[in-house]
C-alpha positions in Angstrom: 6.5 16.7 8.0 4.7 13.4 7.7 0.9 13.2 8.4 -1.0 9.9 8.5 -4.7 9.7 9.2 -6.4 6.5 10.2 -10.1 6.5 9.7 -13.1 4.8 8.2 -15.1 5.6 5.0 -18.3 7.6 5.9 -17.2 8.4 9.5 -18.0 12.1 10.0 -14.7 13.2 11.6 -12.7 11.1 9.2 -14.4 12.7 6.2 -14.1 16.2 7.7 -10.4 15.8 8.5 -9.6 14.3 5.1 -11.5 17.1 3.3 -9.7 19.8 5.3 -6.2 18.3 4.6 -7.1 18.0 0.9 -8.5 21.5 0.6 -5.5 23.0 2.4 -3.2 21.0 0.0 -1.5 19.4 3.0 0.2 16.1 1.9 -1.0 13.2 4.0 -1.4 9.5 3.9 -4.9 8.0 4.6 -5.5 4.5 5.9 -9.0 3.0 6.2 -9.0 0.7 9.2 -12.0 -1.2 7.7 -9.9 -2.4 4.8 -6.3 -2.0 5.8 -5.3 -4.9 8.1 -2.0 -3.4 9.2 -3.7 -0.1 10.2 -6.5 -2.0 12.0 -4.0 -4.0 14.0 -1.9 -0.9 14.8 -5.2 0.8 16.0 -5.8 -2.1 18.3 -2.4 -1.7 19.8 -3.0 2.0 20.4 -6.5 1.6 21.9 -5.9 -1.4 24.1 -7.5 -4.0 21.8 -10.2 -1.8 20.2 -10.3 -0.3 16.7 -11.0 3.4 17.1 -10.8 6.3 14.7 -9.8 8.8 13.6 -6.2 8.6 14.7 -3.8 11.3 13.6 -0.1 11.0 13.3 2.0 14.1 12.8 5.7 13.2 12.6 6.4 11.4 15.9 3.2 12.5 17.7 0.1 10.4 18.0 -3.3 12.0 18.6 -5.9 9.4 19.7 -9.4 10.2 18.5 -8.8 14.0 18.2 -11.8 16.2 18.6 -12.6 18.9 16.0 -11.1 21.5 18.4 -7.9 19.5 18.8 -7.7 18.9 15.1 -8.2 22.6 14.3 -5.5 23.7 16.8 -3.1 21.2 15.4 -3.7 22.5 11.9 -3.1 26.0 13.1 0.1 25.0 14.7 1.3 23.3 11.5 0.6 26.4 9.5 2.5 28.5 12.0 5.5 26.2 11.7 5.2 26.0 7.9 
């Protein structure tokens, strides 16, 4: 399973999601759209020209600005599959 999180330093949901993934020892890749040009441009494509975050990628699925409830459900689903 491959997890990638696009976010921005200091953004509340980004920080919360990163902390959860770290504490659960779930391997993931983090890309800060404020410093990663490739991630920023990809974000623009996903959000019709805007840079928005967080964006969560789990394998081939993309979750655009997932809420805390959505994120928590996804993490439960992953645990069930793991």
